[in-house]
ROLUMVEX-823418 format. One record per residue: residue number from 1; residue in three letters; y, z, x of N, C-alpha, C in turn. Coordinates in Angstrom, 2 decimals, decimal comma, padded with zeros to 5 digits. Layout:
! ROLUMVEX-823418
[NUM; "ala"; [Y; Z; X]; [Y; Z; X]; [Y; Z; X]]
...
This chain:
! ROLUMVEX-823418
[1; "unk"; [145,97; 061,75; 058,75]; [146,02; 062,90; 059,66]; [144,83; 063,82; 059,45]]
[2; "unk"; [144,56; 064,13; 058,14]; [143,43; 065,00; 057,80]; [142,12; 064,37; 058,22]]
[3; "unk"; [142,07; 063,04; 058,04]; [140,84; 062,32; 058,41]; [140,60; 062,41; 059,90]]
[4; "unk"; [141,69; 062,27; 060,69]; [141,56; 062,36; 062,15]; [141,13; 063,75; 062,59]]
[5; "unk"; [141,66; 064,78; 061,89]; [141,31; 066,17; 062,22]; [139,83; 066,43; 061,98]]
[6; "unk"; [139,35; 065,98; 060,82]; [137,93; 066,16; 060,48]; [137,04; 065,44; 061,48]]
[7; "unk"; [137,48; 064,24; 061,84]; [136,70; 063,44; 062,80]; [136,62; 064,13; 064,16]]
[8; "unk"; [137,76; 064,71; 064,59]; [137,79; 065,38; 065,89]; [136,92; 066,62; 065,91]]
[9; "unk"; [136,75; 067,25; 064,75]; [135,92; 068,45; 064,65]; [134,45; 068,11; 064,57]]
[10; "unk"; [134,15; 067,11; 063,78]; [132,75; 066,77; 063,54]; [132,13; 065,94; 064,65]]
[11; "unk"; [132,94; 065,23; 065,42]; [132,39; 064,36; 066,46]; [131,56; 065,10; 067,50]]
[12; "unk"; [132,07; 066,23; 068,08]; [131,25; 066,96; 069,06]; [129,94; 067,46; 068,47]]
[13; "unk"; [130,00; 067,90; 067,21]; [128,78; 068,40; 066,55]; [127,79; 067,28; 066,38]]
[14; "unk"; [128,32; 066,13; 065,95]; [127,45; 064,97; 065,74]; [126,81; 064,53; 067,05]]
[15; "unk"; [127,62; 064,51; 068,12]; [127,10; 064,10; 069,42]; [126,02; 065,07; 069,91]]
[16; "unk"; [126,24; 066,35; 069,64]; [125,25; 067,36; 070,06]; [123,94; 067,17; 069,31]]
[17; "unk"; [124,05; 066,93; 068,02]; [122,84; 066,71; 067,21]; [122,09; 065,48; 067,70]]
[18; "unk"; [122,85; 064,42; 068,00]; [122,23; 063,19; 068,49]; [121,52; 063,43; 069,82]]
[19; "unk"; [122,19; 064,20; 070,72]; [121,57; 064,50; 072,02]; [120,27; 065,27; 071,86]]
[20; "unk"; [120,29; 066,27; 070,97]; [119,09; 067,08; 070,74]; [117,97; 066,22; 070,19]]
[21; "unk"; [118,31; 065,40; 069,20]; [117,30; 064,54; 068,58]; [116,76; 063,52; 069,58]]
[22; "unk"; [117,67; 063,00; 070,41]; [117,25; 062,01; 071,40]; [116,31; 062,63; 072,43]]
[23; "unk"; [116,70; 063,81; 072,94]; [115,85; 064,49; 073,93]; [114,50; 064,85; 073,35]]
[24; "unk"; [114,51; 065,30; 072,10]; [113,24; 065,65; 071,45]; [112,37; 064,42; 071,28]]
[25; "unk"; [113,00; 063,30; 070,94]; [112,25; 062,06; 070,75]; [111,65; 061,58; 072,07]]
[26; "unk"; [112,47; 061,65; 073,13]; [111,99; 061,25; 074,46]; [110,82; 062,13; 074,88]]
[27; "unk"; [110,94; 063,43; 074,61]; [109,87; 064,37; 074,98]; [108,58; 064,04; 074,24]]
[28; "unk"; [108,70; 063,82; 072,94]; [107,52; 063,51; 072,14]; [106,90; 062,19; 072,59]]
[29; "unk"; [107,77; 061,21; 072,89]; [107,29; 059,91; 073,34]; [106,60; 060,04; 074,70]]
[30; "unk"; [107,09; 061,00; 075,51]; [106,50; 061,22; 076,82]; [105,06; 061,69; 076,75]]
[31; "unk"; [104,71; 062,40; 075,69]; [103,32; 062,85; 075,51]; [102,38; 061,65; 075,40]]
[32; "unk"; [102,90; 060,52; 074,90]; [102,07; 059,32; 074,75]; [102,03; 058,52; 076,06]]
[33; "unk"; [103,19; 058,39; 076,70]; [103,28; 057,53; 077,89]; [102,80; 058,22; 079,17]]
[34; "unk"; [102,94; 059,55; 079,25]; [102,61; 060,28; 080,48]; [101,35; 061,12; 080,30]]
[35; "unk"; [100,43; 060,59; 079,56]; [099,17; 061,30; 079,26]; [098,44; 061,71; 080,54]]
[36; "unk"; [098,25; 060,76; 081,46]; [097,52; 061,05; 082,70]; [098,25; 062,09; 083,54]]
[37; "unk"; [099,58; 062,05; 083,50]; [100,37; 063,02; 084,26]; [100,08; 064,44; 083,80]]
[38; "unk"; [100,05; 064,66; 082,49]; [099,81; 066,00; 081,95]; [098,39; 066,47; 082,26]]
[39; "unk"; [097,44; 065,54; 082,20]; [096,04; 065,90; 082,49]; [095,88; 066,29; 083,96]]
[40; "unk"; [096,46; 065,50; 084,85]; [096,35; 065,79; 086,29]; [097,10; 067,07; 086,66]]
[41; "unk"; [098,23; 067,30; 086,01]; [098,98; 068,53; 086,27]; [098,15; 069,75; 085,88]]
[42; "unk"; [097,45; 069,65; 084,77]; [096,57; 070,74; 084,32]; [095,43; 070,94; 085,30]]
[43; "unk"; [094,84; 069,85; 085,76]; [093,72; 069,94; 086,70]; [094,17; 070,62; 088,01]]
[44; "unk"; [095,34; 070,24; 088,49]; [095,87; 070,81; 089,73]; [096,16; 072,30; 089,58]]
[45; "unk"; [096,80; 072,68; 088,47]; [097,16; 074,08; 088,25]; [095,92; 074,94; 088,06]]
[46; "unk"; [094,90; 074,38; 087,39]; [093,64; 075,12; 087,19]; [092,96; 075,39; 088,53]]
[47; "unk"; [093,01; 074,40; 089,43]; [092,41; 074,57; 090,77]; [093,16; 075,65; 091,55]]
[48; "unk"; [094,49; 075,62; 091,52]; [095,30; 076,62; 092,23]; [095,04; 078,02; 091,70]]
[49; "unk"; [094,97; 078,14; 090,38]; [094,76; 079,46; 089,78]; [093,35; 079,97; 090,07]]
[50; "unk"; [092,37; 079,07; 090,06]; [090,99; 079,46; 090,38]; [090,89; 079,96; 091,81]]
[51; "unk"; [091,52; 079,25; 092,74]; [091,50; 079,67; 094,15]; [092,17; 081,03; 094,32]]
[52; "unk"; [093,30; 081,22; 093,64]; [094,01; 082,50; 093,73]; [093,15; 083,62; 093,16]]
[53; "unk"; [092,49; 083,35; 092,05]; [091,61; 084,35; 091,43]; [090,46; 084,72; 092,36]]
[54; "unk"; [089,86; 083,73; 092,99]; [088,74; 083,99; 093,90]; [089,16; 084,81; 095,12]]
[55; "unk"; [090,33; 084,49; 095,67]; [090,84; 085,27; 096,81]; [091,10; 086,72; 096,41]]
[56; "unk"; [091,69; 086,89; 095,24]; [092,00; 088,24; 094,75]; [090,72; 089,01; 094,44]]
[57; "unk"; [089,71; 088,32; 093,91]; [088,45; 088,97; 093,60]; [087,77; 089,47; 094,87]]
[58; "unk"; [087,92; 088,72; 095,96]; [087,35; 089,15; 097,24]; [088,02; 090,45; 097,70]]
[59; "unk"; [089,34; 090,55; 097,51]; [090,05; 091,79; 097,85]; [089,58; 092,94; 096,97]]
[60; "unk"; [089,37; 092,66; 095,69]; [088,91; 093,68; 094,75]; [087,53; 094,18; 095,14]]
[61; "unk"; [086,64; 093,25; 095,50]; [085,27; 093,62; 095,88]; [085,29; 094,50; 097,13]]
[62; "unk"; [086,15; 094,15; 098,09]; [086,24; 094,95; 099,33]; [086,77; 096,35; 099,03]]
[63; "unk"; [087,78; 096,43; 098,15]; [088,35; 097,73; 097,78]; [087,33; 098,57; 097,03]]
[64; "unk"; [086,55; 097,93; 096,18]; [085,52; 098,64; 095,41]; [084,45; 099,21; 096,33]]
[65; "unk"; [084,07; 098,43; 097,35]; [083,08; 098,93; 098,31]; [083,60; 100,15; 099,06]]
[66; "unk"; [084,91; 100,22; 099,24]; [085,52; 101,38; 099,90]; [085,84; 102,50; 098,92]]
[67; "unk"; [085,36; 102,35; 097,69]; [085,54; 103,35; 096,64]; [087,01; 103,60; 096,30]]
[68; "unk"; [087,81; 102,55; 096,43]; [089,22; 102,65; 096,05]; [089,37; 102,33; 094,57]]
[69; "unk"; [090,50; 102,73; 093,99]; [090,76; 102,53; 092,57]; [091,56; 101,24; 092,38]]
[70; "unk"; [091,03; 100,31; 091,59]; [091,72; 099,05; 091,34]; [092,87; 099,28; 090,37]]
[71; "unk"; [094,03; 098,73; 090,68]; [095,21; 098,92; 089,84]; [095,03; 098,25; 088,48]]
[72; "unk"; [095,59; 098,87; 087,44]; [095,47; 098,34; 086,08]; [096,09; 096,96; 085,95]]
[73; "unk"; [097,23; 096,73; 086,60]; [097,90; 095,43; 086,49]; [097,03; 094,32; 087,09]]
[74; "unk"; [096,26; 094,65; 088,11]; [095,36; 093,67; 088,72]; [094,20; 093,37; 087,78]]
[75; "unk"; [093,65; 094,41; 087,16]; [092,57; 094,21; 086,19]; [093,02; 093,33; 085,04]]
[76; "unk"; [094,23; 093,59; 084,54]; [094,76; 092,81; 083,41]; [094,96; 091,35; 083,81]]
[77; "unk"; [095,47; 091,13; 085,02]; [095,69; 089,76; 085,49]; [094,37; 089,01; 085,61]]
[78; "unk"; [093,39; 089,65; 086,20]; [092,06; 089,02; 086,35]; [091,48; 088,69; 084,98]]
[79; "unk"; [091,63; 089,60; 084,02]; [091,09; 089,39; 082,67]; [091,75; 088,18; 082,01]]
[80; "unk"; [093,07; 088,05; 082,16]; [093,78; 086,92; 081,57]; [093,35; 085,60; 082,22]]
[81; "unk"; [093,21; 085,63; 083,54]; [092,80; 084,42; 084,25]; [091,37; 084,03; 083,86]]
[82; "unk"; [090,49; 085,01; 083,78]; [089,11; 084,74; 083,39]; [089,00; 084,22; 081,96]]
[83; "unk"; [090,02; 084,46; 081,18]; [090,03; 083,96; 079,80]; [090,55; 082,53; 079,74]]
[84; "unk"; [091,60; 082,23; 080,51]; [092,25; 080,93; 080,39]; [091,55; 079,83; 081,18]]
[85; "unk"; [090,96; 080,16; 082,33]; [090,33; 079,13; 083,17]; [089,16; 078,43; 082,46]]
[86; "unk"; [088,23; 079,16; 081,84]; [087,14; 078,48; 081,13]; [087,65; 077,56; 080,02]]
[87; "unk"; [088,73; 077,97; 079,35]; [089,30; 077,13; 078,29]; [089,86; 075,84; 078,87]]
[88; "unk"; [090,53; 075,95; 080,02]; [091,09; 074,76; 080,67]; [089,97; 073,84; 081,15]]
[89; "unk"; [088,92; 074,43; 081,73]; [087,79; 073,63; 082,21]; [087,09; 072,92; 081,06]]
[90; "unk"; [086,92; 073,60; 079,94]; [086,30; 073,00; 078,75]; [087,17; 071,86; 078,23]]
[91; "unk"; [088,47; 072,08; 078,22]; [089,41; 071,05; 077,77]; [089,30; 069,80; 078,63]]
[92; "unk"; [089,26; 069,99; 079,96]; [089,17; 068,86; 080,88]; [087,83; 068,14; 080,76]]
[93; "unk"; [086,76; 068,89; 080,54]; [085,44; 068,28; 080,35]; [085,42; 067,41; 079,10]]
[94; "unk"; [086,00; 067,90; 078,03]; [086,05; 067,14; 076,78]; [086,90; 065,89; 076,95]]
[95; "unk"; [087,98; 066,01; 077,73]; [088,87; 064,87; 077,96]; [088,14; 063,78; 078,72]]
[96; "unk"; [087,30; 064,16; 079,70]; [086,53; 063,19; 080,47]; [085,53; 062,47; 079,57]]
[97; "unk"; [084,89; 063,23; 078,67]; [083,92; 062,63; 077,74]; [084,58; 061,59; 076,85]]
[98; "unk"; [085,80; 061,89; 076,40]; [086,53; 060,96; 075,54]; [086,86; 059,68; 076,31]]
[99; "unk"; [087,27; 059,83; 077,58]; [087,63; 058,66; 078,38]; [086,43; 057,77; 078,67]]
[100; "unk"; [085,25; 058,37; 078,82]; [084,05; 057,59; 079,10]; [083,68; 056,69; 077,93]]
[101; "unk"; [084,06; 057,10; 076,75]; [083,75; 056,31; 075,56]; [084,69; 055,12; 075,42]]
[102; "unk"; [085,82; 055,17; 076,11]; [086,83; 054,12; 076,01]; [086,82; 053,27; 077,27]]
[103; "unk"; [086,26; 052,10; 077,21]; [086,18; 051,21; 078,36]; [087,46; 050,40; 078,46]]
[104; "unk"; [088,13; 050,50; 079,59]; [089,34; 049,72; 079,79]; [090,49; 050,13; 078,91]]
[105; "unk"; [090,41; 051,32; 078,32]; [091,51; 051,80; 077,48]; [091,66; 051,05; 076,18]]
[106; "unk"; [090,59; 050,44; 075,68]; [090,67; 049,63; 074,46]; [090,64; 050,46; 073,19]]
[107; "unk"; [090,29; 051,76; 073,29]; [090,19; 052,57; 072,08]; [091,20; 053,72; 072,11]]
[108; "unk"; [092,42; 053,40; 072,51]; [093,45; 054,42; 072,60]; [093,83; 054,93; 071,22]]
[109; "unk"; [093,67; 056,22; 071,02]; [094,06; 056,88; 069,78]; [095,37; 057,61; 070,06]]
[110; "unk"; [096,48; 057,06; 069,57]; [097,79; 057,62; 069,88]; [097,93; 059,06; 069,41]]
[111; "unk"; [097,40; 059,35; 068,25]; [097,49; 060,70; 067,71]; [096,73; 061,68; 068,59]]
[112; "unk"; [095,52; 061,28; 069,01]; [094,70; 062,12; 069,87]; [095,35; 062,30; 071,24]]
[113; "unk"; [095,91; 061,20; 071,78]; [096,56; 061,26; 073,09]; [097,77; 062,19; 073,05]]
[114; "unk"; [098,53; 062,12; 072,00]; [099,70; 063,00; 071,84]; [099,26; 064,46; 071,81]]
[115; "unk"; [098,22; 064,74; 071,04]; [097,73; 066,11; 070,90]; [097,20; 066,65; 072,23]]
[116; "unk"; [096,43; 065,82; 072,95]; [095,84; 066,25; 074,22]; [096,92; 066,48; 075,28]]
[117; "unk"; [097,92; 065,60; 075,32]; [099,00; 065,76; 076,30]; [099,76; 067,05; 076,07]]
[118; "unk"; [100,06; 067,31; 074,81]; [100,83; 068,51; 074,48]; [100,02; 069,77; 074,79]]
[119; "unk"; [098,73; 069,75; 074,46]; [097,88; 070,91; 074,74]; [097,72; 071,11; 076,24]]
[120; "unk"; [097,61; 070,02; 076,99]; [097,50; 070,11; 078,45]; [098,75; 070,74; 079,04]]
[121; "unk"; [099,91; 070,36; 078,53]; [101,17; 070,93; 079,03]; [101,24; 072,42; 078,74]]
[122; "unk"; [100,84; 072,82; 077,54]; [100,88; 074,24; 077,16]; [099,98; 075,07; 078,08]]
[123; "unk"; [098,79; 074,56; 078,35]; [097,86; 075,29; 079,22]; [098,38; 075,34; 080,66]]
[124; "unk"; [099,00; 074,25; 081,11]; [099,56; 074,22; 082,46]; [100,67; 075,24; 082,61]]
[125; "unk"; [101,55; 075,33; 081,62]; [102,65; 076,30; 081,66]; [102,12; 077,73; 081,66]]
[126; "unk"; [101,08; 077,97; 080,88]; [100,49; 079,32; 080,81]; [099,89; 079,71; 082,15]]
[127; "unk"; [099,22; 078,77; 082,81]; [098,62; 079,06; 084,11]; [099,69; 079,21; 085,20]]
[128; "unk"; [100,76; 078,43; 085,09]; [101,86; 078,56; 086,05]; [102,49; 079,94; 085,96]]
[129; "unk"; [102,60; 080,45; 084,73]; [103,16; 081,79; 084,53]; [102,26; 082,85; 085,17]]
[130; "unk"; [100,95; 082,68; 085,07]; [100,02; 083,62; 085,69]; [100,09; 083,54; 087,22]]
[131; "unk"; [100,24; 082,32; 087,74]; [100,37; 082,16; 089,19]; [101,62; 082,88; 089,69]]
[132; "unk"; [102,68; 082,83; 088,90]; [103,96; 083,43; 089,32]; [103,87; 084,94; 089,47]]
[133; "unk"; [102,99; 085,58; 088,69]; [102,88; 087,05; 088,75]; [101,58; 087,49; 089,42]]
[134; "unk"; [100,90; 086,54; 090,07]; [099,60; 086,85; 090,67]; [099,64; 087,21; 092,13]]
[135; "unk"; [100,82; 087,53; 092,65]; [100,94; 087,96; 094,05]; [101,17; 089,46; 094,10]]
[136; "unk"; [100,15; 090,19; 094,46]; [100,23; 091,65; 094,49]; [100,45; 092,09; 095,94]]
[137; "unk"; [101,72; 092,01; 096,35]; [102,07; 092,29; 097,74]; [101,73; 093,70; 098,21]]
[138; "unk"; [101,71; 094,66; 097,29]; [101,43; 096,05; 097,66]; [099,94; 096,37; 097,60]]
[139; "unk"; [099,12; 095,34; 097,43]; [097,68; 095,56; 097,41]; [097,13; 095,64; 096,00]]
[140; "unk"; [095,81; 095,48; 095,90]; [095,16; 095,47; 094,59]; [094,61; 096,83; 094,20]]
[141; "unk"; [094,70; 097,81; 095,12]; [094,07; 099,10; 094,84]; [094,88; 100,24; 095,44]]
[142; "unk"; [094,44; 101,44; 095,13]; [095,02; 102,64; 095,73]; [093,88; 103,57; 096,12]]
[143; "unk"; [094,10; 104,47; 097,08]; [093,02; 105,36; 097,51]; [092,48; 106,20; 096,36]]
[144; "unk"; [091,18; 106,45; 096,40]; [090,57; 107,27; 095,35]; [091,06; 108,71; 095,48]]
[145; "unk"; [091,25; 109,39; 094,36]; [091,69; 110,80; 094,42]; [090,59; 111,67; 095,01]]
[146; "unk"; [090,93; 112,79; 095,62]; [089,90; 113,68; 096,17]; [089,00; 114,20; 095,07]]
[147; "unk"; [087,75; 114,54; 095,38]; [086,84; 115,03; 094,35]; [087,35; 116,32; 093,72]]
[148; "unk"; [087,21; 116,39; 092,40]; [087,66; 117,59; 091,68]; [086,73; 118,75; 091,97]]
[149; "unk"; [087,32; 119,94; 092,16]; [086,55; 121,15; 092,42]; [086,83; 122,15; 091,32]]
[150; "unk"; [085,79; 122,64; 090,69]; [085,95; 123,59; 089,59]; [085,34; 124,92; 090,00]]
[151; "unk"; [086,10; 126,00; 089,88]; [085,62; 127,32; 090,27]; [084,97; 128,01; 089,08]]
[152; "unk"; [083,76; 128,51; 089,29]; [083,06; 129,22; 088,22]; [083,32; 130,72; 088,35]]
[153; "unk"; [082,83; 131,50; 087,40]; [083,07; 132,95; 087,40]; [082,39; 133,62; 088,59]]
[154; "unk"; [081,37; 133,00; 089,16]; [080,66; 133,59; 090,28]; [081,23; 133,12; 091,62]]
[155; "unk"; [082,28; 132,31; 091,57]; [082,90; 131,86; 092,81]; [082,19; 130,70; 093,45]]
[156; "unk"; [081,27; 130,06; 092,73]; [080,56; 128,91; 093,27]; [081,28; 127,65; 092,83]]
[157; "unk"; [081,50; 126,73; 093,76]; [082,22; 125,51; 093,44]; [081,24; 124,42; 093,02]]
[158; "unk"; [081,55; 123,81; 091,90]; [080,70; 122,71; 091,41]; [081,44; 121,40; 091,62]]
[159; "unk"; [080,90; 120,51; 092,39]; [081,50; 119,22; 092,63]; [080,95; 118,26; 091,58]]
[160; "unk"; [081,80; 117,91; 090,60]; [081,32; 117,08; 089,49]; [080,72; 115,77; 089,98]]
[161; "unk"; [081,43; 115,11; 090,91]; [080,96; 113,80; 091,37]; [079,97; 113,91; 092,51]]
[162; "unk"; [079,67; 115,12; 092,96]; [078,80; 115,31; 094,11]; [077,57; 116,16; 093,81]]
[163; "unk"; [077,32; 116,46; 092,56]; [076,21; 117,35; 092,22]; [074,87; 116,80; 092,71]]
[164; "unk"; [074,67; 115,47; 092,50]; [073,40; 114,88; 092,93]; [073,30; 114,87; 094,45]]
[165; "unk"; [074,44; 114,62; 095,13]; [074,46; 114,62; 096,60]; [074,14; 116,01; 097,13]]
[166; "unk"; [074,77; 117,02; 096,52]; [074,53; 118,41; 096,92]; [073,04; 118,76; 096,78]]
[167; "unk"; [072,45; 118,35; 095,67]; [071,04; 118,65; 095,41]; [070,15; 118,00; 096,46]]
[168; "unk"; [070,45; 116,72; 096,78]; [069,65; 115,99; 097,77]; [069,74; 116,66; 099,15]]
[169; "unk"; [070,94; 117,10; 099,51]; [071,12; 117,75; 100,82]; [070,37; 119,07; 100,89]]
[170; "unk"; [070,46; 119,86; 099,82]; [069,76; 121,15; 099,79]; [068,25; 120,95; 099,88]]
[171; "unk"; [067,75; 119,90; 099,21]; [066,31; 119,61; 099,27]; [065,90; 119,19; 100,68]]
[172; "unk"; [066,76; 118,38; 101,32]; [066,46; 117,93; 102,68]; [066,43; 119,10; 103,65]]
[173; "unk"; [067,29; 120,09; 103,43]; [067,34; 121,26; 104,31]; [066,11; 122,14; 104,15]]
[174; "unk"; [065,45; 122,04; 103,00]; [064,22; 122,81; 102,78]; [063,01; 122,14; 103,43]]
[175; "unk"; [063,15; 120,85; 103,72]; [062,04; 120,08; 104,29]; [061,91; 120,39; 105,78]]
[176; "unk"; [060,78; 120,94; 106,19]; [060,57; 121,31; 107,59]; [060,51; 120,10; 108,51]]
[177; "unk"; [060,24; 118,92; 107,94]; [060,15; 117,71; 108,75]; [061,51; 117,08; 109,03]]
[178; "unk"; [062,54; 117,60; 108,38]; [063,90; 117,07; 108,57]; [064,68; 118,02; 109,46]]
[179; "unk"; [065,13; 117,51; 110,61]; [065,87; 118,36; 111,55]; [067,37; 118,12; 111,51]]
[180; "unk"; [067,78; 116,93; 111,07]; [069,20; 116,59; 111,00]; [069,50; 115,92; 109,66]]
[181; "unk"; [070,56; 116,38; 109,01]; [071,02; 115,77; 107,75]; [072,48; 115,37; 107,92]]
[182; "unk"; [072,79; 114,09; 107,75]; [074,15; 113,60; 107,95]; [074,88; 113,38; 106,63]]
[183; "unk"; [076,18; 113,64; 106,65]; [077,05; 113,39; 105,49]; [078,13; 112,42; 105,95]]
[184; "unk"; [078,14; 111,22; 105,38]; [079,08; 110,18; 105,81]; [080,09; 109,87; 104,70]]
[185; "unk"; [081,27; 109,41; 105,10]; [082,28; 109,04; 104,11]; [083,63; 108,84; 104,77]]
[186; "unk"; [084,57; 108,23; 104,03]; [085,91; 108,01; 104,56]; [086,65; 109,33; 104,71]]
[187; "unk"; [087,65; 109,32; 105,57]; [088,45; 110,53; 105,77]; [089,18; 110,95; 104,51]]
[188; "unk"; [089,19; 112,24; 104,25]; [089,94; 112,76; 103,12]; [089,20; 112,80; 101,80]]
[189; "unk"; [087,91; 112,45; 101,79]; [087,17; 112,46; 100,52]; [086,50; 113,80; 100,23]]
[190; "unk"; [086,58; 114,75; 101,17]; [086,05; 116,08; 100,90]; [084,75; 116,43; 101,59]]
[191; "unk"; [084,43; 115,77; 102,71]; [083,18; 116,05; 103,41]; [083,13; 117,48; 103,94]]
[192; "unk"; [084,24; 117,92; 104,56]; [084,27; 119,27; 105,14]; [084,13; 120,34; 104,06]]
[193; "unk"; [084,82; 120,13; 102,95]; [084,72; 121,08; 101,83]; [083,29; 121,13; 101,29]]
[194; "unk"; [082,65; 119,97; 101,23]; [081,27; 119,90; 100,76]; [080,35; 120,66; 101,70]]
[195; "unk"; [080,56; 120,50; 103,01]; [079,73; 121,19; 104,00]; [079,91; 122,71; 103,89]]
[196; "unk"; [081,13; 123,15; 103,66]; [081,38; 124,59; 103,51]; [080,65; 125,15; 102,30]]
[197; "unk"; [080,62; 124,38; 101,22]; [079,90; 124,84; 100,03]; [078,39; 124,89; 100,28]]
[198; "unk"; [077,87; 123,88; 101,01]; [076,45; 123,88; 101,36]; [076,12; 125,08; 102,24]]
[199; "unk"; [077,01; 125,36; 103,19]; [076,82; 126,52; 104,06]; [076,77; 127,81; 103,24]]
[200; "unk"; [077,66; 127,93; 102,28]; [077,71; 129,14; 101,45]; [076,44; 129,30; 100,62]]
[201; "unk"; [076,00; 128,19; 100,02]; [074,79; 128,27; 099,19]; [073,56; 128,55; 100,04]]
[202; "unk"; [073,51; 127,98; 101,24]; [072,36; 128,21; 102,13]; [072,25; 129,69; 102,50]]
[203; "unk"; [073,41; 130,35; 102,71]; [073,41; 131,78; 103,04]; [073,00; 132,60; 101,82]]
[204; "unk"; [073,52; 132,23; 100,63]; [073,19; 132,98; 099,42]; [071,71; 132,85; 099,07]]
[205; "unk"; [071,14; 131,68; 099,34]; [069,72; 131,45; 099,04]; [068,82; 131,96; 100,16]]
[206; "unk"; [069,44; 132,48; 101,25]; [068,70; 133,01; 102,40]; [067,72; 131,98; 102,97]]
[207; "unk"; [068,21; 130,73; 103,05]; [067,38; 129,66; 103,60]; [067,21; 129,82; 105,11]]
[208; "unk"; [068,21; 130,44; 105,77]; [068,16; 130,63; 107,22]; [068,64; 132,05; 107,55]]
[209; "unk"; [068,24; 132,52; 108,71]; [068,69; 133,85; 109,14]; [070,19; 133,84; 109,41]]
[210; "unk"; [070,67; 132,80; 110,04]; [072,10; 132,67; 110,33]; [072,54; 131,23; 110,04]]
[211; "unk"; [073,78; 131,08; 109,61]; [074,34; 129,75; 109,34]; [075,68; 129,65; 110,05]]
[212; "unk"; [075,82; 128,68; 110,93]; [077,06; 128,50; 111,70]; [077,66; 127,14; 111,40]]
[213; "unk"; [078,96; 127,04; 111,60]; [079,66; 125,78; 111,35]; [080,66; 125,53; 112,46]]
[214; "unk"; [080,71; 124,29; 112,94]; [081,66; 123,91; 113,99]; [082,18; 122,51; 113,71]]
[215; "unk"; [083,44; 122,28; 114,00]; [084,06; 120,97; 113,81]; [083,92; 120,16; 115,09]]
[216; "unk"; [083,32; 118,97; 114,97]; [083,11; 118,10; 116,13]; [084,00; 116,87; 115,96]]
[217; "unk"; [084,98; 116,70; 116,83]; [085,92; 115,58; 116,75]; [085,36; 114,36; 117,47]]
[218; "unk"; [086,13; 113,26; 117,46]; [085,69; 112,04; 118,14]; [085,64; 112,24; 119,66]]
[219; "unk"; [086,44; 113,18; 120,15]; [086,39; 113,54; 121,58]; [086,02; 115,02; 121,67]]
[220; "unk"; [084,75; 115,34; 121,48]; [084,33; 116,74; 121,36]; [084,49; 117,54; 122,65]]
[221; "unk"; [084,81; 118,82; 122,44]; [084,87; 119,77; 123,56]; [083,68; 120,71; 123,42]]
[222; "unk"; [082,74; 120,61; 124,34]; [081,51; 121,41; 124,27]; [081,84; 122,90; 124,26]]
[223; "unk"; [082,78; 123,29; 125,10]; [083,15; 124,72; 125,18]; [083,69; 125,22; 123,85]]
[224; "unk"; [084,56; 124,43; 123,22]; [085,14; 124,82; 121,94]; [084,06; 124,94; 120,86]]
[225; "unk"; [083,12; 123,99; 120,86]; [082,03; 124,02; 119,88]; [081,18; 125,28; 120,08]]
[226; "unk"; [080,91; 125,62; 121,34]; [080,11; 126,81; 121,64]; [080,81; 128,08; 121,14]]
[227; "unk"; [082,13; 128,15; 121,34]; [082,89; 129,32; 120,88]; [082,86; 129,42; 119,35]]
[228; "unk"; [082,98; 128,27; 118,67]; [082,98; 128,28; 117,21]; [081,64; 128,76; 116,67]]
[229; "unk"; [080,55; 128,27; 117,26]; [079,21; 128,69; 116,82]; [079,00; 130,17; 117,11]]
[230; "unk"; [079,45; 130,61; 118,28]; [079,30; 132,03; 118,65]; [080,04; 132,93; 117,67]]
[231; "unk"; [081,15; 132,44; 117,13]; [081,92; 133,24; 116,20]; [081,20; 133,51; 114,90]]
[232; "unk"; [080,21; 132,68; 114,57]; [079,45; 132,88; 113,33]; [078,24; 133,79; 113,54]]
[233; "unk"; [077,89; 134,05; 114,78]; [076,65; 134,79; 115,07]; [076,94; 136,26; 115,37]]
């Protein structure tokens, strides 16, 4: 009776251990038999990840040209991909060199094949994980914050990121050969505020007898512009 009880308790445990050992053995044996499968899987995943990286980089470049701020999570993802892809490419190049030395598969090194298969699988899984989190549906960037304005004791505003621009504009206004000076930029970056500061400095420096300012929209009203200019005179 006791023997039957012990057997009934130990049998499931024994079967579980056997299953684990069997599965582990099959897996390890698979590294030898499915060598080409692991190599091709790595090659395919590396190509997919490279294409995804290139598409994302194009979005990043476009956002950068628009002076947008690239999200930290996107930068981190790109950095990880740029680290793993060269390693995968080097691994595949070395694997090709090894195969060229073996004509007709006559110099199969089981230990080397096992190691290469396992390493290929690890790299494939790592790249698959990056692919899974590489879809940034909300975009790769966010709009740049408006330029910071600092008020000094004299009431003059210093634009930290615009000091050189301000200087260039003031110099252009002093040039008698320059009749028009344009300020271009995306909406909301502070062009109007910058123009107001230039207007203020021009008056303080007595560069002109009178300084007027008028807002010209995409569908300008000549009468409205005339009234605005008249209000400054």
